[in-house]
C-alpha positions in Angstrom: 10.8 9.3 7.3 10.3 11.4 4.7 9.5 15.0 5.6 7.1 16.9 2.9 5.2 21.0 2.8 3.0 22.4 1.0 3.6 26.0 2.1 1.1 28.0 0.3 -0.9 31.9 1.0 -3.5 30.4 3.6 -2.6 27.3 5.0 0.1 24.4 5.4 0.1 21.0 4.7 3.6 19.5 7.2 3.5 15.2 7.0 5.8 12.4 7.4 5.3 10.0 4.6 7.4 6.4 4.5 8.4 5.1 1.4 6.3 3.7 -0.9 6.5 2.3 -4.4 5.3 4.6 -6.5 3.7 6.2 -3.6 4.6 7.5 -0.7 2.0 6.4 2.5 1.5 9.1 5.1 1.6 8.8 8.6 0.7 11.8 10.1 0.0 15.5 8.2 -0.8 18.4 10.2 -2.2 22.5 8.9 -1.9 25.6 10.3 -2.7 29.3 8.8 0.1 30.5 7.6 -0.5 33.9 8.1 -0.1 33.2 11.7 3.9 32.3 12.4 6.0 35.1 11.5 8.5 33.1 11.0 8.9 29.1 8.9 10.4 27.9 12.0 8.2 28.2 14.7 6.2 26.3 12.2 8.4 23.7 11.7 8.7 23.6 15.0 5.1 23.1 16.1 5.0 20.3 13.9 7.3 18.7 15.6 5.8 19.8 19.3 2.1 18.0 17.7 3.9 15.2 16.2 5.5 14.5 20.5 6.9 11.3 18.6 10.1 11.5 18.5 11.2 11.1 14.5 14.1 11.1 11.8 13.9 12.5 9.0 15.8 11.5 6.2 14.9 12.9 3.4 12.3 16.0 2.8 11.2 18.3 0.2 8.7 21.5 0.5 6.9 23.1 -1.9 6.0 27.0 -1.6 3.9 29.4 -3.1 6.3 31.4 -4.3 9.4 31.0 -6.7 12.5 29.4 -5.4 16.1 30.9 -6.0 19.4 29.8 -4.7 16.8 27.1 -1.8 15.4 30.1 -0.3 11.9 31.2 -0.9 9.4 35.0 0.0 5.4 33.8 -0.3 4.4 35.6 -2.3 1.3 36.9 -1.1 2.6 36.6 2.6 5.8 37.4 3.0 7.1 34.3 4.6 10.4 33.1 3.7 11.5 29.7 4.1 15.0 28.1 3.3 16.4 25.1 3.2 19.3 25.4 5.6 16.2 26.2 8.4 14.6 22.8 7.6 18.0 21.0 7.8 19.2 23.1 11.0 16.1 22.0 12.5 15.3 18.3 11.0 19.7 17.2 11.1 19.8 16.5 7.6 21.4 17.8 4.4 18.4 16.2 1.5 16.7 18.9 1.9 15.0 21.3 -1.3 12.8 23.7 -1.4 10.5 24.0 -4.7 7.7 25.3 -6.3 4.4 24.6 -4.7 2.5 24.1 -8.1 5.7 21.7 -9.3 5.1 19.8 -6.3 1.8 19.5 -7.3 2.3 18.3 -10.6 4.7 15.5 -9.2 1.9 13.9 -7.3 -0.5 13.8 -11.1 1.0 10.7 -12.8 0.5 9.0 -9.4 -3.5 10.3 -8.1 -6.5 7.4 -8.7 -9.4 7.2 -10.9 -11.9 8.8 -7.0 -8.7 11.4 -6.7 -10.3 12.6 -10.6 -12.9 14.8 -11.6 -13.7 14.7 -15.7 -14.2 17.5 -16.8 -13.3 15.9 -21.1 -11.9 12.9 -21.7 -10.0 14.1 -23.8 -8.3 11.2 -25.7 -4.6 11.2 -24.1 -0.9 11.4 -26.3 1.1 9.0 -24.0 4.1 10.4 -25.2 3.3 14.1 -24.6 3.4 16.6 -22.6 0.8 17.6 -19.4 0.3 21.1 -17.4 -1.1 22.2 -13.6 -3.4 25.0 -12.8 -4.5 26.1 -9.7 -6.2 28.5 -8.4 -6.2 29.5 -4.9 -4.5 32.8 -2.8 -2.9 32.6 -5.7 -2.5 31.8 -8.6 -0.5 28.6 -9.5 0.8 26.8 -12.9 3.2 23.8 -14.2 4.4 22.6 -17.3 4.9 18.7 -17.3 7.7 17.8 -19.9 8.0 14.8 -21.2 11.4 13.8 -20.7 12.9 10.0 -21.8 10.0 8.8 -20.8 8.5 10.1 -17.8 6.7 13.1 -17.1 9.4 16.7 -15.2 7.3 19.0 -13.5 8.9 22.3 -14.0 7.7 25.3 -11.7 6.1 28.4 -13.3 5.1 32.5 -12.0 2.6 32.1 -15.2 -0.5 33.7 -12.9 1.6 37.4 -12.8 2.0 37.6 -16.3 -0.7 39.5 -18.1 -5.3 38.6 -18.3 -5.6 38.4 -22.0 -9.2 39.8 -22.1 -11.1 38.3 -24.8 -14.7 40.1 -24.5 -15.4 43.0 -24.6 -17.0 42.8 -21.1 -13.0 41.4 -20.2 -11.5 44.8 -21.5 -13.6 46.8 -19.5 -12.8 44.4 -16.2 -8.7 45.2 -17.4 -9.8 48.7 -17.3 -10.8 48.7 -13.4 -7.8 46.6 -12.6 -5.1 48.7 -14.2 -6.6 51.2 -12.1 -6.6 49.6 -9.3 -3.6 47.6 -9.5 -1.5 49.3 -12.5 -1.4 46.7 -14.9 -4.2 43.4 -14.9 -2.1 39.8 -14.1 -4.1 36.5 -14.4 -3.9 36.6 -10.5 -5.8 39.6 -10.2 -9.2 37.2 -11.9 -8.1 33.3 -11.2 -7.4 33.8 -7.5 -9.9 34.4 -4.3 -9.3 37.6 -4.1 -9.7 38.0 -8.0 -13.3 36.6 -7.7 -13.5 39.7 -5.2 -11.9 41.9 -8.2 -14.9 40.2 -10.5 -17.9 41.1 -7.5 -16.7 44.6 -7.1 -16.9 44.7 -11.1 -20.4 43.3 -11.4 -21.2 45.2 -8.4 -19.9 48.8 -10.2 -22.4 51.2 -10.0 -24.5 48.6 -7.0 -24.9 47.0 -3.0 -25.0 43.4 -2.9 -27.7 42.5 -1.5 -26.1 39.0 -0.3 -22.1 39.7 0.9 -22.4 43.4 3.4 -19.0 42.9 2.9 -15.6 41.4 0.7 -12.7 42.4 3.6 -13.7 39.0 5.7 -11.9 36.2 4.9 -14.9 34.3 3.7 -16.2 36.3 1.5 -14.9 34.5 -1.8 -16.8 31.5 0.0 -19.9 33.8 0.4 -19.9 35.5 -3.4 -20.2 32.1 -4.6 -22.2 30.3 -1.9 -24.7 33.1 -3.6 -23.9 32.8 -7.5 -24.4 28.7 -7.1 -27.4 29.4 -4.5 -28.9 32.2 -7.3 -28.9 34.5 -4.5 -27.9 37.6 -6.9 -27.2 38.3 -10.3 -23.9 39.6 -9.6 -22.4 37.1 -8.1 -24.2 34.8 -10.5 -22.1 37.2 -13.3 -19.1 36.3 -11.5 -18.5 33.3 -11.2 -19.6 33.1 -14.4 -17.0 35.3 -16.1 -14.6 33.0 -13.3 -15.0 30.3 -15.1 -14.7 30.7 -18.8 -11.3 33.3 -17.6 -10.3 29.7 -15.9 -10.8 27.9 -18.8 -9.6 30.0 -21.4 -6.6 30.2 -19.2 -6.1 26.4 -18.8 -6.3 26.1 -22.6 -4.0 28.3 -22.9 -1.4 27.1 -21.0 -2.2 23.5 -22.7 -1.0 25.1 -25.5 1.9 26.8 -24.3 2.8 23.4 -22.9 1.5 21.2 -25.4 0.2 19.6 -23.1 -2.0 16.7 -25.5 -1.4 14.2 -21.8 -3.5 16.1 -20.5 -4.3 19.2 -18.1 -5.2 19.3 -14.9 -7.0 21.4 -12.2 -5.5 21.4 -8.9 -7.1 24.7 -5.8 -9.3 24.5 -3.3 -11.7 26.8 -5.7 -11.5 23.9 -8.1 -13.2 21.7 -5.7 -15.4 23.9 -4.5 -17.1 24.8 -7.5 -17.2 22.0 -10.3 -20.8 22.3 -11.1 -20.1 25.3 -12.4 -16.9 24.3 -13.8 -19.4 20.9 -15.4 -21.9 23.0 -16.7 -19.8 23.8 -20.2 -18.5 27.1 -19.6 -15.0 26.1 -18.8 -14.6 23.8 -21.7 -15.7 26.2 -24.1 -13.2 28.4 -23.1 -10.9 25.9 -22.8 -11.2 25.0 -26.5 -12.4 27.8 -28.2 -9.3 29.0 -29.4 -9.0 28.8 -33.4 -7.4 26.8 -35.5 -6.5 25.0 -32.4 -10.1 24.1 -31.3 -9.1 19.5 -32.4 -6.2 19.4 -30.8 -7.7 20.7 -27.5 -11.1 19.2 -27.9 -8.7 16.1 -27.4 -6.7 17.1 -24.7 -7.7 15.0 -21.1 -9.0 18.0 -18.5 -9.3 16.8 -14.7 -10.5 18.4 -11.4 -8.2 17.4 -8.8 -10.6 16.4 -5.7 -7.7 15.1 -3.3 -6.7 18.0 -1.8 -3.0 16.7 -0.1 -1.8 16.5 -3.7 0.5 19.2 -3.2 1.8 17.5 0.4 1.6 13.7 -1.5 3.7 16.0 -4.7 6.5 16.9 -2.1 6.2 13.9 -0.9 7.5 11.8 -3.8 10.1 14.6 -4.9 11.4 14.3 -1.1 11.7 10.6 -1.3 13.8 11.5 -5.1 16.2 12.8 -3.2 
């Protein structure tokens, strides 16, 4: 069997897959709260115990929310350390690969079906073009898909930690606040769950939020989103509008950097939860409005990934190639 993993700052998905052509077939998968474990080997052991039936791992690939160097990684927003050696020793296989979580997610996009995608812009895909994936969650991930030998090949980036580019006077004020808080303003400080809370702090400066009493609770980003989409607080509504516009702008930036004429895919849990806000036009307006490249960007297909196990599927695709 193939062992696949999608290890994020909030949750870890582990699954067993059978080989499939072209899409691996999931047999079992489990979800674990990442921060509840101090060692990754303990998550692996919990998974083995939960499966209960004996299994043999032929090959394994794990997507990790952080940079992978020499088959080792440390999750950027949690600090959990992971090594390919631990996986190999635990399951007795030498065919193990660690990869960035967005690289894993990007490896799934060519296999996703119509009901696993929501259209933000139909566009006109360039069949020999590149593609890109962007996903906001606990952090912000970005990956490129370069066309090599006629096939899309995923390439990891750490673009979420690049500098945030303000486009308006209001965003310049936000950058000043972020610089005061963090010393610099990076994209992830705006486009992530914690980033939405930063924007909420900004839109509520000088006044309290009548709906969200504390930003220190785990579900605070969801509460802000619900307040905004329900029209319960104007400050929350402005925070979500700023978030969506900045998300569209960064997705457009990524499309330009990767010449993603074959499409841009928006993944992560936040996109699925705020899909109505992504469809109201402001996301795509910010995506396209980049003169002199407006016409180019207006032709790029843009989709939201609805399959919340796309990262796990992509990891299984990578495992199948080992």
